[in-house]
SENU-806551 format. One record per residue (C-alpha): residue number from 1; residue in one letter; chain; x, z, y. Coordinates in steps of 0.02 Angstrom, whole numbers, padded with zeros to 5 digits. Layout:
N
num_residuo_cadena_u_w_v
NUM_A_A_X_Z_Y
...
END
This chain:
127
num_residuo_cadena_u_w_v
1_M_A_-03041_-01652_-07930
2_Q_A_-02890_-01552_-07985
3_L_A_-02842_-01688_-08109
4_S_A_-02853_-01816_-07970
5_S_A_-02737_-01712_-07860
6_E_A_-02612_-01690_-08002
7_L_A_-02614_-01876_-08040
8_G_A_-02588_-01913_-07856
9_R_A_-02435_-01801_-07849
10_M_A_-02367_-01875_-08011
11_T_A_-02393_-02051_-07947
12_Q_A_-02302_-02011_-07785
13_S_A_-02158_-01931_-07879
14_Y_A_-02148_-02075_-08002
15_N_A_-02152_-02206_-07863
16_T_A_-02013_-02116_-07770
17_R_A_-01907_-02111_-07928
18_L_A_-01947_-02293_-07966
19_A_A_-01893_-02345_-07791
20_Q_A_-01727_-02252_-07811
21_L_A_-01695_-02328_-07981
22_L_A_-01739_-02504_-07923
23_R_A_-01630_-02487_-07768
24_S_A_-01482_-02442_-07877
25_H_A_-01507_-02609_-07967
26_D_A_-01532_-02710_-07806
27_V_A_-01718_-02734_-07844
28_T_A_-01867_-02697_-07731
29_Y_A_-02038_-02647_-07796
30_P_A_-02116_-02820_-07762
31_Q_A_-01970_-02899_-07855
32_Y_A_-01997_-02779_-07999
33_A_A_-02182_-02821_-08003
34_V_A_-02141_-03006_-08016
35_L_A_-02009_-02978_-08151
36_D_A_-02123_-02862_-08249
37_H_A_-02266_-02988_-08242
38_I_A_-02155_-03129_-08303
39_M_A_-02086_-03016_-08440
40_R_A_-02262_-02975_-08503
41_N_A_-02298_-03162_-08517
42_G_A_-02158_-03181_-08644
43_T_A_-02104_-03360_-08663
44_K_A_-02254_-03430_-08569
45_A_A_-02192_-03504_-08405
46_E_A_-02305_-03489_-08253
47_T_A_-02306_-03575_-08085
48_I_A_-02255_-03485_-07927
49_S_A_-02438_-03491_-07875
50_Q_A_-02498_-03410_-08036
51_I_A_-02370_-03272_-08020
52_S_A_-02414_-03246_-07837
53_D_A_-02598_-03227_-07878
54_A_A_-02565_-03109_-08024
55_V_A_-02452_-02986_-07931
56_E_A_-02526_-03009_-07757
57_V_A_-02361_-03058_-07677
58_L_A_-02358_-03206_-07558
59_Q_A_-02298_-03372_-07628
60_P_A_-02145_-03387_-07514
61_A_A_-02089_-03214_-07571
62_V_A_-02114_-03259_-07755
63_T_A_-02013_-03418_-07727
64_K_A_-01872_-03316_-07649
65_I_A_-01880_-03187_-07790
66_A_A_-01875_-03324_-07922
67_R_A_-01724_-03403_-07838
68_K_A_-01631_-03236_-07824
69_F_A_-01656_-03189_-08005
70_S_A_-01627_-03365_-08068
71_N_A_-01457_-03358_-07983
72_R_A_-01425_-03193_-08074
73_G_A_-01473_-03273_-08240
74_L_A_-01628_-03166_-08264
75_L_A_-01758_-03302_-08237
76_Q_A_-01767_-03486_-08279
77_V_A_-01848_-03598_-08149
78_T_A_-01894_-03775_-08200
79_G_A_-01987_-03917_-08118
80_T_A_-02153_-03975_-08187
81_G_A_-02101_-04157_-08187
82_T_A_-02250_-04224_-08091
83_D_A_-02230_-04129_-07928
84_R_A_-02054_-04082_-07875
85_R_A_-02123_-03943_-07766
86_Q_A_-02206_-03856_-07912
87_K_A_-02095_-03744_-08017
88_R_A_-02125_-03648_-08178
89_V_A_-02039_-03481_-08203
90_S_A_-01997_-03392_-08365
91_M_A_-01891_-03244_-08418
92_T_A_-01719_-03269_-08495
93_A_A_-01651_-03157_-08632
94_E_A_-01538_-03077_-08501
95_G_A_-01690_-03045_-08392
96_A_A_-01785_-02964_-08535
97_A_A_-01636_-02852_-08571
98_F_A_-01623_-02805_-08386
99_I_A_-01808_-02759_-08373
100_G_A_-01799_-02666_-08538
101_K_A_-01655_-02560_-08473
102_L_A_-01748_-02523_-08311
103_Q_A_-01905_-02470_-08403
104_A_A_-01807_-02366_-08530
105_S_A_-01718_-02275_-08390
106_L_A_-01888_-02230_-08315
107_M_A_-01959_-02158_-08477
108_P_A_-01882_-01984_-08455
109_D_A_-01965_-01974_-08284
110_V_A_-02133_-02024_-08356
111_L_A_-02120_-01894_-08493
112_E_A_-02065_-01763_-08368
113_C_A_-02223_-01793_-08266
114_F_A_-02326_-01731_-08413
115_S_A_-02208_-01598_-08480
116_D_A_-02299_-01448_-08407
117_W_A_-02474_-01508_-08450
118_P_A_-02563_-01406_-08585
119_E_A_-02612_-01499_-08743
120_E_A_-02799_-01495_-08704
121_K_A_-02771_-01576_-08534
122_L_A_-02666_-01713_-08613
123_D_A_-02804_-01743_-08741
124_T_A_-02937_-01754_-08603
125_F_A_-02828_-01870_-08501
126_A_A_-02793_-01984_-08651
127_D_A_-02979_-02001_-08690
END
């Protein structure tokens, strides 16, 4: 139970820090979730619907997010050819660099969350 409480506090602290960091880059958490999902797919483009299902963000919001970050050069949005309404979204090199910088800037916070944990607790947690 104590581990659960500690993880809860760490999660809250991490989420607060993540929100601050994202805000400083004009990104909300749902936008980050979409960008992170697309990043993890590498060069594989997905439809708005597939992204929406994967990150549990409504399709209209994913469409708006894709448009915003396409305009910033972070995402590439292309038509499927058969249905003009259906779009495929993939990450650009600029987008990958942007997400990489965001994640790298969070790493010190992640490490700090575990800094005061004794070695045996870290081992138990990792198992």
